[in-house]
Structures are given as structure tokens and as C-alpha cells.
C-alpha positions in Angstrom: 96.2 83.7 83.0 94.1 86.1 82.6 93.5 84.8 86.4 96.3 87.0 87.3 96.0 90.5 84.3 93.5 90.9 86.1 94.3 90.7 89.4 97.5 93.0 89.0 95.8 96.1 87.1 93.7 96.0 91.0 97.0 96.5 92.3 98.5 98.9 89.5 95.2 101.3 90.2 96.6 102.3 93.6 100.4 103.0 92.5 99.0 104.5 89.3 101.5 107.7 88.5 103.6 106.8 91.1 107.5 105.8 90.1 108.4 104.5 93.7 106.6 103.9 97.2 109.1 104.5 99.8 107.4 102.5 103.2 108.8 103.9 106.7 111.2 101.0 108.9 111.9 101.4 112.2 114.1 98.8 113.5 114.7 98.2 117.5 117.1 95.8 119.7 114.8 93.5 121.0 115.6 92.3 125.5 117.0 88.9 123.9 119.0 90.6 121.5 117.5 90.2 118.7 116.8 93.2 115.7 113.1 94.3 114.4 112.5 95.5 111.3 109.4 97.6 111.8 107.1 98.1 108.1 105.6 101.5 109.8 102.7 101.7 106.9 102.1 97.6 106.5 102.7 96.9 110.5 104.8 93.5 109.4 107.7 93.3 110.8 111.0 91.5 110.2 113.3 89.4 112.9 117.1 88.8 112.9 120.5 88.2 114.5 121.6 92.2 113.1 119.0 95.2 112.1 120.4 94.3 108.2 119.0 91.0 108.6 115.8 91.8 109.8 115.5 93.9 106.7 115.8 91.6 104.8 113.4 89.4 106.0 110.5 91.9 106.6 111.7 92.9 102.7 110.4 89.2 102.2 107.2 89.5 104.0 106.5 92.8 101.8 106.1 91.2 99.2 104.8 88.0 100.2 101.7 90.2 101.7 101.6 92.4 98.6 101.3 89.3 96.5 98.3 88.3 98.5 96.9 91.2 98.3 97.1 90.8 94.3 95.8 87.4 94.4 92.9 88.0 96.6 92.3 91.2 94.2 92.1 92.7 97.6 94.6 96.0 97.8 93.0 97.5 100.8 95.1 94.3 102.2 97.7 96.3 101.8 98.2 98.9 104.1 97.5 98.7 107.9 99.0 101.0 109.9 101.4 99.9 112.6 100.2 101.0 116.3 101.4 104.9 117.2 103.9 104.2 119.7 105.7 102.7 116.1 105.3 106.1 114.5 106.2 107.8 117.6 109.2 106.0 118.0 110.2 106.3 113.7 109.7 110.4 114.9 111.9 110.7 117.4 114.7 108.8 116.3 114.4 110.8 112.7 114.4 114.1 114.4 117.3 113.5 115.8 119.4 111.7 113.0 118.3 115.1 111.0 119.3 117.5 114.4 122.2 116.0 114.3 123.0 115.1 111.1 125.8 117.4 110.6 128.2 117.6 113.6 131.5 116.1 113.3 130.6 114.3 117.3 127.5 112.7 116.0 126.4 109.7 118.6 124.3 106.7 116.9 121.6 104.6 118.8 123.3 101.4 118.9 119.3 100.1 119.1 117.5 101.3 117.4 118.1 102.2 113.3 115.5 104.0 110.8 115.7 103.3 107.1 113.3 103.8 103.4 112.2 100.4 101.8 111.3 101.8 98.1 108.9 99.9 96.9 108.8 100.2 92.6 105.2 100.3 91.3 104.5 96.9 89.8 105.5 98.4 86.5 108.5 98.3 87.1 111.0 95.5 86.9 113.6 96.9 90.2 114.5 94.9 92.7 113.9 97.1 95.6 116.2 97.8 98.1 116.4 98.9 101.6 118.3 102.4 101.8 119.4 102.8 105.8 119.2 106.2 107.1 
């Protein structure tokens, strides 16, 4: 038990002073119709038949990666950015969404989605959830 509390304190230092850390997610439909939910800050990808299912799988991957980083006492295992093209896709989708936010004729891209994943700090007991944009 003593080992576990020591591990958490190293990761808690990363999140110190933050109420919520938000991870960016871009979703895209692959050629075979399968959805991918790609976390920009951790370069993890969840897959599913829908963006929601892919996001749920991604959430599990993120939690496992953070648990592993805590277990290994390696907070550096948490941040591993996705390739620049994924960041560019997110920025393009976000810009498009914001530019058409107030338009009544807003046209949604059926093959792409963006979302934020609020990851509560280690000291909180709240359950994280995806917030689709």
C-alpha cells in the first residue's frame, strides 16, 4: 500500500493546481467505415462502429496508460503527442466549427468529429466523460 501512495504523488505533481486537464480528441472515419478517436496529447487511438464507441475505447486506453505511468513511476509516459497531421486536422475541424457556429445552415462533416476529454486531477473522484463538440 505504501508503494501505491508514493507512485500517485509523482503524478499528482504534474496535475498540481489544475482542477481539470482537458485532452483534445479528433474523430475520423476510416475507409472501411470504422471510427477512430485519436487523443492528440497522448497519441492513443480508440476504434469503434461509431464515434461514441471509439471514444469509449479511447477513454479506457487513456486510463490504462495513466495507471501504467503511475505504476511505473514514470509521469513522462503520459504525454506523447500525436503526429502533426492529427493536430492540423483538429485545428481545421475546430476552425470550421467555430466559423459556422452561429449559422442556421451549419453543415456537419459526417466523417469527422472533435471532442474534449476532461480528465479530472488525480485527487478528485469524479468520473471523466467525453464532451463532443
